[in-house]
C-alpha positions as CSV (number, residue, x, y, z in Angstrom):
1,X,4.7,-27.2,-18.3
2,X,2.1,-24.6,-19.1
3,X,2.7,-20.9,-18.8
4,X,0.7,-20.5,-15.6
5,X,2.6,-23.2,-13.8
6,X,5.9,-21.6,-14.9
7,X,4.7,-18.3,-13.6
8,X,3.8,-19.7,-10.2
9,X,7.1,-21.5,-9.9
10,X,8.9,-18.3,-10.7
11,X,6.8,-16.4,-8.2
12,X,7.6,-18.9,-5.5
13,X,11.3,-18.9,-6.3
14,X,11.3,-15.1,-6.2
15,X,9.5,-14.9,-2.8
16,X,11.8,-17.4,-1.2
17,X,15.0,-15.8,-2.5
18,X,16.8,-13.7,0.1
19,X,17.6,-11.0,-2.5
20,X,14.0,-10.8,-3.8
21,X,11.9,-7.7,-3.5
22,X,9.5,-9.5,-1.2
23,X,12.4,-10.4,1.1
24,X,13.3,-6.6,1.2
25,X,9.7,-5.7,2.1
26,X,9.0,-8.1,4.9
27,X,11.4,-6.5,7.4
28,X,9.8,-3.1,6.7
29,X,6.4,-4.2,8.1
30,X,7.1,-2.8,11.6
31,X,8.1,0.6,10.1
32,X,5.0,0.6,7.9
33,X,2.9,0.1,11.0
34,X,4.7,2.8,12.9
35,X,4.5,5.4,10.2
36,X,0.9,4.6,9.2
37,X,-0.1,4.7,12.9
38,X,1.3,8.3,13.1
39,X,-0.8,9.3,10.1
40,X,-3.9,7.9,11.6
41,X,-3.3,9.3,15.1
42,X,-2.8,12.7,13.5
43,X,-6.1,12.6,11.5
44,X,-8.4,15.2,13.1
45,X,-12.1,15.2,12.2
46,X,-14.8,17.4,13.9
47,X,-18.0,16.0,15.3
48,X,-19.5,16.0,11.8
49,X,-16.6,14.1,10.3
50,X,-15.0,17.0,8.6
51,X,-11.2,17.5,8.4
52,X,-9.8,21.0,7.7
53,X,-7.6,19.6,4.9
54,X,-9.4,16.5,3.7
55,X,-13.0,17.7,4.1
56,X,-15.2,14.6,4.5
57,X,-12.9,12.4,2.5
58,X,-10.8,9.5,3.7
59,X,-7.1,9.3,4.4
60,X,-6.0,6.3,2.2
61,X,-3.7,8.6,0.1
62,X,-1.8,9.6,3.3
63,X,-1.5,6.0,4.4
64,X,-0.2,5.0,0.9
65,X,2.3,7.9,1.0
66,X,3.6,6.8,4.4
67,X,4.1,3.3,3.1
68,X,5.8,4.5,-0.1
69,X,8.1,6.8,2.0
70,X,9.2,3.9,4.2
71,X,10.1,1.9,1.0
72,X,11.9,4.7,-0.7
73,X,13.8,5.6,2.5
74,X,15.0,2.0,2.7
75,X,16.2,1.6,-0.9
76,X,13.0,0.1,-2.4
77,X,11.4,2.0,-5.2
78,X,7.8,2.6,-4.6
79,X,5.0,4.8,-5.9
80,X,1.3,5.3,-5.1
81,X,-1.5,4.4,-7.5
82,X,-5.2,5.0,-7.3
83,X,-8.4,3.5,-8.7
84,X,-11.6,5.4,-9.3
85,X,-13.8,2.5,-10.3
86,X,-16.1,1.5,-7.4
87,X,-14.5,2.9,-4.3
88,X,-11.9,5.6,-4.7
89,X,-8.7,4.2,-3.2
90,X,-4.9,4.8,-3.1
91,X,-2.3,2.2,-2.3
92,X,1.5,1.7,-2.8
93,X,3.3,-0.5,-5.2
94,X,7.0,-1.4,-4.6
95,X,8.9,-2.4,-7.7
96,X,12.4,-3.3,-9.0
97,X,12.9,-2.5,-12.6
98,X,16.1,-4.6,-12.8
99,X,14.4,-7.9,-11.7
100,X,11.0,-6.8,-13.0
101,X,9.2,-7.5,-9.7
102,X,6.4,-5.6,-8.2
103,X,4.2,-5.9,-5.1
104,X,1.1,-4.1,-3.9
105,X,1.3,-2.9,-0.3
106,X,-2.0,-1.8,1.2
107,X,-4.1,-1.6,4.3
108,X,-7.8,-2.0,3.7
109,X,-9.5,1.4,4.4
110,X,-12.1,-0.4,6.4
111,X,-9.4,-1.1,9.0
112,X,-9.2,2.6,9.9
113,X,-12.3,4.3,8.5
114,X,-16.0,3.8,7.8
115,X,-18.0,5.1,4.9
116,X,-17.8,5.0,1.1
117,X,-17.3,7.1,-2.0
118,X,-16.0,10.5,-0.8
119,X,-17.4,10.5,2.7
120,X,-15.4,8.7,5.4
121,X,-15.1,8.8,9.2
122,X,-12.1,7.8,11.2
123,X,-12.3,4.7,13.4
124,X,-11.1,6.2,16.7
125,X,-8.5,4.2,18.7
126,X,-7.6,1.9,15.8
127,X,-4.2,0.2,16.2
128,X,-2.6,-1.1,13.0
129,X,-1.2,-4.7,13.4
130,X,1.1,-6.8,11.2
131,X,-1.9,-8.7,9.8
132,X,-3.4,-5.5,8.5
133,X,-0.5,-5.0,6.1
134,X,-1.4,-6.6,2.8
135,X,1.6,-7.4,0.5
136,X,0.6,-9.1,-2.8
137,X,2.5,-9.9,-6.0
138,X,1.6,-7.8,-9.0
139,X,2.6,-8.8,-12.5
140,X,5.3,-6.4,-13.5
141,X,4.1,-6.2,-17.1
142,X,0.7,-5.1,-15.8
143,X,2.3,-2.5,-13.5
144,X,5.1,-0.9,-15.5
145,X,2.8,1.4,-17.4
146,X,2.3,3.4,-14.2
147,X,6.0,4.3,-14.3
148,X,5.5,6.3,-17.5
149,X,3.8,9.0,-15.4
150,X,7.0,9.6,-13.4
């Protein structure tokens, strides 16, 4: 078998294993929703879209921190990472150094805000649903460099 097929088989086996990192993340989805909803409900912008703390920026960093806190509070190691190419965005990555597994956990910012760059406006009345929680496999070797900063 080629390397890609072996990787896909390994990924499938890890996701269907009751002790896998993915299996630990799935039951946390209701708590992700609860804590992220609190963050979004507490986000106050004036009529011009300005927040006293965030200015005109978005809230993805607080959403990612809420997700990471849920993971860490439930025995799953998790950090936030950001990208500054294209849109500025922050999301969470849960990881297990022992099994060398890692998963991105994110909610698209377009679910709860509109805008781009460094100017975002809250979508009022948004309700986070399970299908808004994005959990995706990340190759551990690609991710582990982020741990050097901690």
